[in-house]
N, C-alpha and C positions, 0 to 999 in steps of 0.2 A: 210941608211932607216930608215925614221922617225918613222913607226911602230917600229923598233927594238931599236931605242932611248927610245921612249915611256914607252915599258914593261920593258927596263931593268933598266932604273929610277925608276918608280912606283914600280916593285920589291922591289928597293933599299928603298923607302921612305914609303911603305907600311905596312914592317917588324914591323916597332914599333905602328902599328896602330892593332886593336881589327879586328880580321879574321869575317866574313860572317857568320850567322849563322850554315848553313850546316857545313863548318869548324867544327864547335864548336862539333856539331852533330855525324862529324867523328871520330873526337880525344875522346869522350866520349861512344859511341858505334860500332866504328867499320864502316866498310862501309855496314852498312845494306841496302838494296833496300828500303823496305816497309819503314824504319824509314827517311829515306832520303827522299821518298816521301810524307811522313806524315806530314815531318817538311815543306817541300817545302809548303804547302797546309795549313799548319797552318801560315806562315808565310805572306801570303799574305793581302795586305792592312793591314800589323802591324810591328811594329819594332823590329829588330831584340832580342834587349837589355830583352824585355818582352818575346818576343815568345821561351827564351831559358828556359825559367822559365816552360812555360806552357809544353813544350815538355817533360820536365822531369817529371812534374808529372801527364802526359798522360802515359808516357814510363813505368813508376811504377806499370802500370795495364794492358795495351797492348802494345804487340809489335809484332805482329803477324796478320792479317784479322781476324782471329778464335777469338783470344782477344777480337778485336775492336770491332765483334759484339755481343757478351757477353754483354759488358755494354751495358745499358739501353738510350734511345736518352737523357734522362733525367742525366743520372750518366754522359754522351759524355760532355754534354754540362755546366755540371760543374765542370767538370776539365780543360777545356779550356778557359771556361768565359773571362778571362783578355786575352785571342788574340784578343778581337773583331770579331763583326761578329759570334759570336756561336752557333747560330743558325742553321743560314745557313752551317757552317763550320762543325757541328756534323752530319748533313744530307749528307754532299758530304762525308766526313770520311765511313759513313757508306755504302753508294752508290759503293764508290770507293772500299771499302773491299768486297762488297757484290759481283764486277763487278770480282775481283782477284779470288777468289776461284770459279767462275763461270764458267769463260774465260780462267781462266790463273793458273788452279790448286791450284791458293793460291799464288801464286809468281811474282815479278815484272816482264812485259816485261821490252826488252832493246833495244826496238826501238823505235823513237821518234812516228814513225806511229802508233803502238801498243799501245802507250800511251797515245794522242790523242782521241782513238777510245773510252775511259772509259769516260764517261760523268761526268765532273767535272776537267779534267785537261785539261790542256791550253798549247799552245806553249811554253812558258818560263819554267815552270814547269819538262813539257816533256822533254826538251832540257837539263835542269838542274840536273836531275835525269840521263839522260840517261852518261851525262860528270863526274857528280860528283860520283854516284855509281856504274859506268860501266867501267869509266873511258875510257870512246870512244869520240871521239873528235867530239862535237858537240858546237856552238856557242848559248848563253842564254843571249839576250836582254830585258832588264828592263827597267824601266825610265831613272836608272844612265846612263846605257850602250849607250842608245839611245842617251841622251842630251848629254854627253862629247864625244861621238866621231863624233855628228855633230860639237860640238864645239873647237875639236882641228881640223875640217876641215877634218878630215880622210874620212867622207862622210858627204853627201848632202842627208839626206831624211827629209820625212815629218812623216812617220811614222814608229814605231816600224815594224813587218813587213818589210819595206822595208831596215830598217835600218842592220838585219839580211840578206837579202840577198846577200847585199852591204859589209857586214863584210865577209861573205862566200866568195867572187871572191876577196879581196882583202887582207887578213888576211892569212898568212899561218899559216898550221893545228897545227901547234907544240906550237902556241899562243889561239889555239880556248878555248881550259881549263881555262885560265888563264885569258882571256881578260878580263869574266864578274868579277870575283873576284877584281881585281885591279882595275875595274874602279866604281866599288859598292864600296869599300874601300875609292877611292880617292872622290866620290861623296859625300858622309856620313859626311867628315869629311873636302875636301878643295872645289873644285868644287860644290859649294852648289844649288840646283836650283836657290836664291835667293841670291844677293852680294855674290859670291865666292870670298876666297881666293886669289884670282893673284898674290899678292903680297908677299905668301907664296909659290908660286905652282914652285914644280919642274920643267914642263916644261912650264912654261910662253914665254920662246923662241924658242917652236916650235908650242905652240899654237896658231890657229887665232881668236879664241874668238869671233866665229860667233855666232851672237845673243845675244854676252854680253850685256848688258847695265852699269848700278852701279856694281861698283863690290870694293873689299877690297884691 
C-alpha cells in the first residue's frame, strides 16, 4: 500500500531532521496538556525555531492557567513578543486560561469538540493537542499536510477541512498521529511550497507531483 511506503520511508529520512516544536516541548517538559496547548497557540503563524525560545521564556514564569493569569497583559506581551502577532496571542492565552478555569476546572479537555468550544482554539490546534498530549488518534492538517497529501496524490482536495475528512477515511488509524509530524518535517525541508527538492525526495517514485511546476 502506498501509504505504508510513504510512512516507512519518511520515518527513515526524517530521523536526521529537526523535530517539530511540540516534540521539543514534550521532550523538555513532558506531556503536559496545558503546555502543549499554549505552545500550539504560540506557534501559529510563527517559525518553530523562534517559537521554542518564546515557549521557554514564558514557561519560566507560567505553566498553569492560574500562573498565566497572574501575568499582566503587558508582561505576557513582552514575554512572547518574538512569536509575532504578540498582542493578539497574549489576549488569546488569557482568554483560553480563563475558559479552562471557569469551564474545565483548570484542566485541558481531551476531546476535539470541547477544545474547539473554547474561543481561540481552532481545528488544527485541537487535533494536535488531542493527539500529542493525550495519545488519542487524531489527524492534524496544516498547510504542509494539505499540500503534500495532494502533491502525492493521496487526496484530491482544495481545502484543509476537505483534506482532514479524506485522510480520516483512507489513513489507517495507526498512522493518524505520525502523518502530521512526518509531512511537516518533509514540508519544511524537502517538499517546499515553491521549488520543492524533487531530486532529493525519497518519495519521488511514488509521488504524482500534483500541482508542482518548477522544481529542483
